[in-house]
N, C-alpha and C positions, 0 to 999 in steps of 0.2 A: 499580368498581376491583377488581383482583385482585392479591393478594400472592403472590409466588412466590420461592423461593430463587433467588438471582442466577444461579448456574451453570445452573439449569434454564431460567430465563426467557430468558436471552440466546440459548440454543441454539434456542429456538422461533422466533426471528426470523432465524436463519441468521447471527447475529453472533458475535463472539468472546465466550467466557464466562469469567467469573471463577471460579476454583476456591477461593474464600475465603468468609469469613463475610459476611453482609450481605443484607438483603432488598431486593427491587425492586418498586415499584408501577408497573404498566403502565396507562396511560390511553389508551383508544381515542378517536381524534379523527375527522377527516374521512374518509369513504369515498365517493368520487364518480367519475362519468364526466366527464372534461374534454371536453365536446362542442363548445364554441365560446368565443370571447373573453368572459370573464365573471369575476365574483367568486363563489366557492363557499364559503359560510359554514357553520360548525357550532359550536354551543354545547356545551361539554363541561365536566365537573367534575374539577378537579384536587384533589390533597391539600389539607387545610385549613391547612397551615402550622405544625402542631405539632411536626413532625420536621425534622431537618436532613438534607441530601443532599450527598454528596461529588461527585456528578455527575448532571446531568439531560441526557438525550439525546433529541432528536427524530429519529424514524426515518420517513423519507418513502419509500414504496414506489411506484414507477412500474410500471404494467402496461399491458395492452392489452385492448380490447373490440372486437367486430365492428361495423363501421359499417353503416348501412343499405345495401341493395343500390343500386347506381348511384352511390355516393359516389366522387368523383374522387380525393380524398386521404384517407388514413386512417393516422394515426400516422406520417406521412411527413416531417414538417418539424421544424426546430430552433426551438421556441417557448420563450419565457421563462416560468418558473413562479416566483412569489414567494409565500412563506408569511408571514403576518402574525398577530400577536397583537393583538386589538382590546381595548384597556384599558377599564376602567370609566369613564374620563374621556372616552372617545370617540376617543382617540389611537390610532395604529397603530405597532407595533414590528415590524420585519422580523426573522423568525427564521432565514431561510435562503433561498437562491435556487439554481435549477438551470436547465439548458437541456435540453429534450427531445432525444432522438436522432432521426436519420433511421432509422425502425424499420420499414421495409417488410417484410412477411412473406416476400418472395422471398429475403431474406438469412437465412443459417443461424442467426445470433445472435438472430433476432426471431420465433420462432413465437408463436402466440396465447397460449401459456402463459408467455411471457417475463415475468420480474420483475427489477427492479433496485432495490436499496436504497441510500439516501443518508442519512448520519447527520450530525447537527449538534449540537455541544455548546452547550446553552443554559443551563448552570448559573448564569451570572451574572444571568439573568432570573428567578431564583426568587421574588423579591419580587412579581413580576407573575403568576407561574404558580401561583396559589392560588385555591381555591374555584372558582366558575364563571367561564368566559371564552369568548369567541368566537374561533375560529381561522379565518382567511380564506386560501383559496388563490386567488391572482390568476393566471389563465391567459390569456396573451397570444396564444392560437392562433386561427387562422381556419379550422381544420378539427378534427375530433375523432379518436377512436381510442385515447386514453390514459386509463387509470384512475389515481387517486391515493388513497393510504391513508396517513394520518398517525397515528403512535403515539408516545406519550411514555413514557420509562423513567426513573423517579425512583429513584436508587440511594442507599440510606441511608448516612450517614456524615458526616464533617466536610469541608467544601470547603477547597481550598487557602487561599483568602482570603475574608473576608466583604465583600460589596458594600454599601457605605454609601450609595450614591446613583447614579442614572442620569440623565444629561442628554442629551435628544434634540437633535441638530444639524439634520439634513436627512433628508428621505425623499421623493424626487421624481425625475422624469425631466426633464433639462435640455437645451436646445439647445446645439449646439457648432458654432462656425464662422460664426455670424451676426453681422456687424459692427453691425447695428442692435439686436441683443439679445444682447450678449456673455454668456458663461457666468458672468462675475463679477457680472452684474446679478441672476442668479437664485440664486446661492449666496452669501449674505451671511454675514459673521462672526457667531458666536454667543457671547455672554458666558457664561462658565462659572465657577461658584463652587463649588469642592469643599467638601463638608460637613466639619464639625469631626471630627477623628480620621482624616481621609484621609492615608494614607501615600504612595499613588501613584495616578495616573490614567492611563487609556489610552483611545484612540479606536478603536472597532471601525468599519471602513469597508468597505462592499460597493459595487463599481462594475462595470458591464458596458457595453460600447460597442455601439451599434445604429445602423442606417441606413447608407447608402452613397452618398456624394457622388462627385464626379469623382476624388477621391483615395482612395476606398474608406473614408472615415471615416464612422462611428466603428468599424464592425465590423472592417474590414480595414486599419486604420492604427494605428501605434503612437505614442501621445502620452504625456505624463507629467503629474504634479501634485506639488505640495509641500504639506506639512502645516505650518501656522503657528500658533504660540502667541505672542500679544502682538506679532505682526508678525515674529517670528523663525522661520526654518525649522527644524523638528525632524526632518523626514523628507522623502525624495524617492523617488518610485515611478513606474515605467513602467506604463501601462495596457495590458498585453499578456500573452497566453499563448503561449509559443513552443514548446509541446510537444504540439500537438493530434495530430500524427502518431504519438504514443505513447499515445494514448487507450486506456484499459483496456477500453472498450466499442467493439469493432471486429470486422469491417468494418461500415460503415453504407451506406445506399442513397443518401446525398448527399455533399456536399463535407466530410466529417468530418475530413480530414487537414489542412485549411488553418488556420493560426494566426489568432487573432482578438483582439478588444479585451477581454482578460481573461476569456475563456470558450472552451470547446470543446463541440461538440454532444455531448449525452449525459452531461455531467459537471456537478458543482457549480460555482457561481461562488464561488471561495474568498474569504473575508473576510481582511482584514489588520488586525492590532492594532498601533497605534503608541503607544509610551510618550510621554506628554505631560510631559516633564521640566520644563517651565516653569511648571506649575501647582502651587499650594500651598494647603493647607487654609484656607478662610475668605477667600481673596483672589480677587477677580473679574478675569478676563483673557479677551480674545477668542480664540476658536479658529476657524481658517479653513482652507480648501483653495484653493490657487491653481493654476489649470490652465495648461498650455503655451499661449502665444498662438497662435491659429489663426483665420484668416478665409478665406472662399471666397465667390465670387460667387453661387452657387446652393446654399445650405446645406441639408443634409438629415440631418446627423449629430446624435446625441444620446447622452447618458450617463444610465443609470438608477443612482441612488446612494442609499445610506442611511448615516448616520453617527450614532454614539452615543458618549458618553463615560461610562466606568464608573469609579467612585471606590472604591478598595479600602482596607481596613484592613491591618494587618500580616499576614504569613504566620502561619497557625495552627500550623504545625509547622516547626521549623528544618531537620530532615533527613527528607526524604520523596521517594522515587522512585516513579513510577507506571509500571507496565508497560502501555503504551497499545495495542500492536498486535503480533500475530504476522503478519509480512508473508509469510513462507514457512517451512514448507509451509502450505497452507491452500486452502480453496475459496471464499474471499470474493471477490465480484465485482470489487471495486476493485483487487485484487492479481492479476487474471487473468494478466497478462503474466509474472509471476514464478513461476508454478506450471504444471504439477505439478512441484515442485522436489525434487531429491535432493541429498544432500551437506550443504551448510552452511545451517542455518536462519538466518533474518533476522528481527530484532525491532526495535521502536521503543520507546524509554524516554523519559519526560519527568521533569524535575526540578520538582516542585511544592512544594518546601520553600524556606526562606529562605537556606540555606547551599549553597555550591558542592559538587557531588559530584565526587570524584576516582576512585572505584572502585565497581564493582557486581559482586558475586558472584552468578552465575546458575546455576540447575540446570534441566536440560531432558531430556525423554524422550518416546519413543513409548509410549503407554499399552499395557500388556500385552506389550511386547517383552521378550525374554530378556536382552538386554544390560544393561538397567536404566538407571541415572542417569548423566548426563554433567554435569560442572561446568566453569565458565569464569569467570574474573574479568576484567572490562573495566576498563582504566585510561585516564584522560583527564581532561578538564575540562568539566563540564556546569554552566553557570550556572543560577540560578533561572529557571524558566519556559522553559528551552531544552529542545529535543528532540535525540536522537541516534539514528541507525540503527546497530545492532550486528549484525555477521555472526559467528555462533557457529562454533566448530570443528565438523567433520563429526560427525554422529550416524549411526553405521553402520546403525542400524535403519531409516533412511529408504531404504536400498538394498533391504532384505529385507522391507519392509512388504508385506502381502498385497494383492491386488486388492480393490476395494470401499472402504468408508469406514473410515478409521483416525482416531486422535486423537493430537494432539501437545500437550504441556504444557510451559510455561516458567514458572519461579518465580524471584523475587528472594530471595536468602538473606541477604545483607548489603549494606549501603551504607556506604562509608568504613569498612569492617571492623567495623561495628556494626549492630544492629537499627535500621531506620528507624521512624518514628512511627506508620505505618499499614500493617498487614499485609493489609488487605482489597483493596488494589489491586496486590498483588505477584505475582499468579498469573493466567495465562490458559490456556485450552484451546481448540483449534480442531479441526474435522474436516478431513481432507485425503484426497486420492486419491494413491496411490503413483505415482511416475514409472515409465514403462515400462522393461523390461529388454530390451535388444537383443542381437543376436549379436555375437561378437567380431570379425567382419569384415562390413563393410557396403559398399554401393556408393552414392555420391552422384552423382546426375544433376542438373546445374545448367545451365539454358539462360538465357543473357542476353537482354535485350531491346535495343531500339534505343538506349536512353538510356545503357546501360552504367554504372549507378550502384550496382549491388548487389554486395556481397561476402559471403563466409561464412567462419567459422572453426569448428573443433571443438577444444575445450580439455578436458584431463583434470583430475582432482581437484587436481593441483599447479599448475594454471593454464598448463600447457605446451600450445602449439598443436600438434596432431597432424595436422591437415589444414586447408587454407585455399585460397580463391580470392579474389584482390584485384581489384576493379573496374579499378584502374589498369593491370592487365596482361592484360585480357581483350578479346576482340573482340565486336562486336555480333552479336546473333542467332545465337549459337554454342552448341552443346551440349558441355559438359565432363563427362567421366565419370571419377570418382576412386574407386578401391578403397582402403578405409581399414581397417587392422588396429587393434583396440582391446583391449589387455590388460584384465583385470578391474579396473574402476575405475568412477567416475561421470564423466559428461561433460556438456558443454553445447554444443549447436549454436546458434550465434548468427549470424543473418542481419541485415545492416544495409543501408539504402538511403540514399545521400547526398541524394537528392531528396525523401525522405520520402513517396514515393508508390508504394512497393512495386514489384513486377514487373509489375503490371497495375492500372490505375486508370481507371475509366470516363470521367472528365473529362479525361484526357490520352491519347487514343488514339494520338497521334503517337509515344509512347514504345514502342509495341508491347507484346508479351506474352512474358514469360519464365516459368520455373517452377523449383522445386527439389523433388526427390524423393529418398527414401532407400529402398533395396532391401536385402532379405536376399540373401546369396550362396548359402545352402544351397538355397533355392527362390526363384523369381523373384516374390516377393510384396512389395508396397510397405508400409513402415511408415507408420502414421498420425502426422501432425504436428499436435498439439493446437492450436497457436497460428497455424497457417498456413491461409489461406483463399484458395486458388487465386491466389496472388500479391498479393491486396489486404490488405497488412499495414502500410501507412504507413511509418514510419521503420525498422521491423524487427521481429524477434521472436526468442524463445529457445525451444529445446526441450531440456529436461533428460532424461537417461536414464542408466541404468547398464548395465554388461555383466556377464554371469553369471560366477560362479566355476566352474571346471571341476568336473565331477561327482566326480572322484577327487582325492586329495591330489596337488598338483603335484610333479613330480620336480625335482631340482636342475639348474639351468642355468648356475650360476656358483659354483664352490666357493671362489673367492678372497675372497668376502665373509665377514668374521669377525663372529660374533654371540656375545657373552659374556653369561652369566646368573649373577647374584649375588643372594642366596645360592642354593645348589643342593646338597642338598635345601632346600625352602622350605615355609612353611606359611601365609603371609599375603601378602607383597608380594615380587616379584622385580624387580630392576633390570636392564634390557637395555641393552647398548651395542654400537655397530656401528663397524667400521673397514673401510677399503678400498672405500668407496662415497661418491659425492658427493651424490646425491639420495636421501634416505632415505624420502620419502613412499611409504607402502605399507600393508600389513596384516600382523598377526601371527595365525597360525592355531595353535590348541592342539589336537593330535590324540591321541586315546586309543589304548590298545593294540589296539583292534579296527579302527583306521584311520578312525574317525569324527571329524569336526571338531566339537569341543565348545565352542570359543570363537573368535570373530573380533573383532579390535580394530584400529582405525585407528592408524597411527603416523606422526609427522611430524618427529621429532627423532632425532638419533643416540643420545640417552639417553631411555629410556622406562620407566615404571613399569607393571607388570602385576599385577593382583590374582589370586591363586590360592586365596583363602579359601573359595570355593564349590566347588572341585574335590575330588573324592574322592581318597584316597590312591592312589598308583600312579606308574607311569613314563609320561611323555608325550613327544611330539615337539613342539618349537616350530619352526614354519616361518615364515620371513619371505618375503613376496612384494612386490616393488617394483612400484608401480602404473604407473610410466612405462615401465620397461624390461622388465617381466615376469620379471626374474631372481629367484632364490630363494636362501635359506640355511636351514640347520636345525641344531638341537642337541637334546640330551636334557634333560629336566627331571624331577626327582623331587619329588613332593608328599608330605609326611609331616606330618600335623597332630598 
């Protein structure tokens, strides 16, 4: 086992890194070639249990190896992969499940060097992840080509809650639709008695549908189940993933776009946690899952399930927010569709304390950028154990980040206007690649296919549509050419397909082939679209980009806009106010006596605070540029410290 500082250790695995105190112990597990249907076991040594851990993450890395010459299929199919902990009593506990992608090397996303990381939070299993244990990978594949590498990260600290006990419910594959052997015969109620001290209990349930009968069940049909405590329903859930066409791992060489029974090719099978409100400490009650009634003459459907009940003590901290993920900007595989992003960063925060969170003050920056720190306070209602996705106001440095690898950091400063209980999960840093900078005039060439299901929009930083083509108003197999003027701003080109099969998909040749291309106007060279793969993009894709500021300071185009600066002269903060304009979204440029732009700052309100504390004494011009209209205004500013 190797001890590393957390911020260093996580970056080694391409994951998001904490920029806070705390050591991580990495434990290497299975490293195998998945060559055929089998169990692949490895005995590994975990920490001895003398320390506490705020989080334990299992990192499953899927890769490829070269199959022997003459092999018909190699990493070509969507196979089920289950990861189990073999306990000392001989029992098995499922740690996580995934489905391999259709990963033929003829597709650009799957060269032989391809790797894909899947992470699973297994913190609640700490009582079993101690000393030596066997980890099993169960591979349900009938061909080879995939590699598997399991690593565990033990992050020191205090967990949100202590797990007082674990009750196993079921771990099996069960038939579905057979009148002679109904699913209720194979999934029986389990009596559960929460241990003394239990404050709450929850059922972790993993389910995926397989097989295909005359109705497509269970892989291609949507059914449901109810969770029962003592015969009373406490939850209702559909067994379905309705977003496979938005898979972050695309395109694939198979039917990756089709929705399925709670899974998509190349993605995790997501577990669900159900609070079992009917359970109380020391009182025995049955817990059951009741499936939708379904029978068919020639059954071939099944569900692979695992269920466990976790019994928790009280929250260890009353007020604690955890910064779980920086969605954008970033280079993480799971957020491929949201990057390379420019403009507004996006994060995910979780409440892991016992009190409701109503505000979170955040700080964020591009490391090494000249503009420095940005702050934002989120207001809302975040209940214990709930997540929320927060879109932060624009960080201008994302527009001007250089090519190559950059780093973006977000930190939680205050929760409910006070310090929360644990600072070690309050900061994350990710590497990211800057979005491209395009010219201020582009040409969009958009050819429809026979299906006429595809539309596109280009929106600016204010969310205003500056160009669009709507499928409802288009003709089949027709080329549309649009010249689009783009004042300095950031933009997003969003392409959507109502059929979720892109402009070209091999399994639907009847829809024909279309395309979308973006060209420069200065020279006839095509811009590269990161998320576009010759029309095979499922439900759609986004391309973020910015347009360049002019090389020289802009001249006035509208002298009716009034910009007032108070105080003037100033030494710390000046307050700007605008009149005679409806849409204020734009930027402020601070220009020195030599005509150089020394500061650029985004503006979104008619009143704006600007710091001049770092400016040298002198006379400056303040120039306002409207992102939407390209209009400007200017005034003099004297700085005197």
